[in-house]
C-alpha positions in Angstrom: 209.8 172.0 104.3 206.3 173.4 103.9 203.8 170.8 102.8 202.5 173.1 100.0 206.0 173.3 98.3 206.2 169.5 98.5 203.1 169.2 96.4 204.6 171.6 93.8 207.8 169.5 93.8 205.8 166.3 93.2 203.8 167.9 90.5 206.9 169.2 88.7 208.6 165.8 88.9 205.5 164.0 87.7 204.9 166.3 84.6 208.5 167.3 83.8 210.8 164.5 85.0 214.4 165.8 84.7 217.3 163.6 83.8 219.4 165.3 86.4 218.5 164.3 90.0 217.1 167.4 91.9 217.2 168.2 95.6 215.1 171.1 96.8 215.8 172.9 100.1 213.8 175.7 101.7 215.9 178.2 103.5 215.0 181.3 105.6 216.6 183.8 103.4 218.7 184.1 100.2 220.2 187.6 100.0 219.2 189.3 96.8 217.0 186.6 95.3 214.0 184.2 95.9 215.8 181.1 94.7 218.9 179.7 93.1 219.8 176.6 91.3 223.2 174.9 91.5 224.0 172.3 88.8 227.1 170.1 88.9 228.5 166.6 89.4 225.4 165.1 87.7 222.9 166.6 90.1 221.0 169.8 90.9 220.4 171.7 94.2 217.5 174.2 94.2 217.4 176.6 97.2 214.1 178.5 97.7 213.7 181.3 100.2 210.7 181.0 102.6 207.9 183.3 101.4 204.3 183.1 100.4 203.1 180.0 98.6 202.6 181.9 95.3 206.2 183.3 95.4 207.7 180.0 96.4 205.8 178.1 93.7 206.8 180.6 91.0 210.4 180.6 92.1 210.5 176.8 92.2 209.1 176.6 88.7 211.7 179.0 87.4 214.6 177.2 89.1 213.2 173.8 87.9 213.2 175.2 84.4 216.9 175.8 84.7 217.4 172.1 85.4 215.3 171.1 82.4 217.3 173.6 80.3 220.5 172.1 81.5 219.2 168.6 80.4 218.7 169.9 76.9 221.6 169.0 74.5 221.7 172.4 72.8 224.4 174.8 74.1 223.4 177.3 76.8 223.9 180.8 75.5 223.2 182.4 78.8 221.2 181.5 82.0 218.0 183.0 80.5 218.2 182.2 76.8 215.3 181.7 74.5 215.2 177.9 75.2 215.0 178.6 78.9 212.1 181.0 78.5 210.3 178.5 76.2 210.6 175.7 78.9 209.6 178.1 81.6 206.5 179.3 79.7 205.5 175.8 78.9 205.7 174.8 82.6 203.7 177.9 83.6 201.0 177.2 81.1 200.5 173.7 82.4 200.7 174.8 86.0 197.9 177.3 85.4 195.8 174.6 83.7 196.2 176.0 80.2 196.9 173.6 77.4 200.4 174.5 76.2 200.7 174.7 72.4 
């Protein structure tokens, strides 16, 4: 696994500790997407396609937001519902060094 992505994983776990244990794997390709998140049996698996650091970081943040959304007790309307986008936006703001409001 690239060292840079390990730093991003550590940062996410430090600032947004999920209740669901998360395993991240970098793979050579994922047909049709940059990343995917599987959640089940009390754990999550995030698979990220090897790419530039910026693409991998952004993809990892999005997939990690799915885990955090799953941890939320409110029902999931769809994969990218309003609560998901709120979580994703909050993480992105903090990642960019902006103070989320």
